[in-house]
N, C-alpha and C positions, 0 to 999 in steps of 0.2 A: 324607626325611632320609638322608643318605649314611652308610653304615656302613663302618668301617675295621677291618682286621685288627689286633688288639691285639699280635700277635707281630711282623709285618713292616711294618705301617703301610700296606699296600696297600688301595686302595678295593675293597670286595667287589663282584663282578659280580652280575647279576640272579639267577643260579642259586644263588650262595652266600648271598645275602640271603634267598631263599625256602627255604633248606635248614635243617632243625632241627639239622644237624651244626654249622653255622657259628655259631649262637648258643648258647653253652654256659652253662648255669646250674647251679651247684653249691651245695649246702647241707650242708657238712661237719658231721658229728655229733660227739658227745662224744669226746674223746681226740685230736682233731686240733688242731694249733696254730691252725687257722682255725675252731675251734668257735664256734658262734653267729654265723657270718658268712654273708652271701649273696654269692656270687661270680658275676659275669656278665661274659662276654667274647665278642667276635666273633673267629672264626678262619677264614681263607681255606682253601680245599681243600688248597693246597700245604703250608701250615703244619700243618694237621690231619694230613696224611699223614706228615709228618716227625716230629711229636710222637708220633703213635700208633705209628709204627715203632720209635721210641726206647723208648717205654713197653712195647711188646710184647716187646722183647728182654730186659727186666728181669723179665718174668713167669715165675714158677716153673711155674704152670699157665697154659697159653695161653688167651687169651680165645676165646670162641665167635664165629666169624664165619660168617654165612650170606649167601648170594647169592640 
């Protein structure tokens, strides 16, 4: 089954499909407007980089990134 990026609509390549980064599953807790929801989406590497860079700029405390 072909997987499509929920953000840009691009078909995910084999590396993106096999990556845990590209299949995002979130279960927001109490207090979120998405409380009691299960959120699942596919994100290509390009969209992930763009979204994470944007989120990182909003962080008061920078996320830990290890290589």
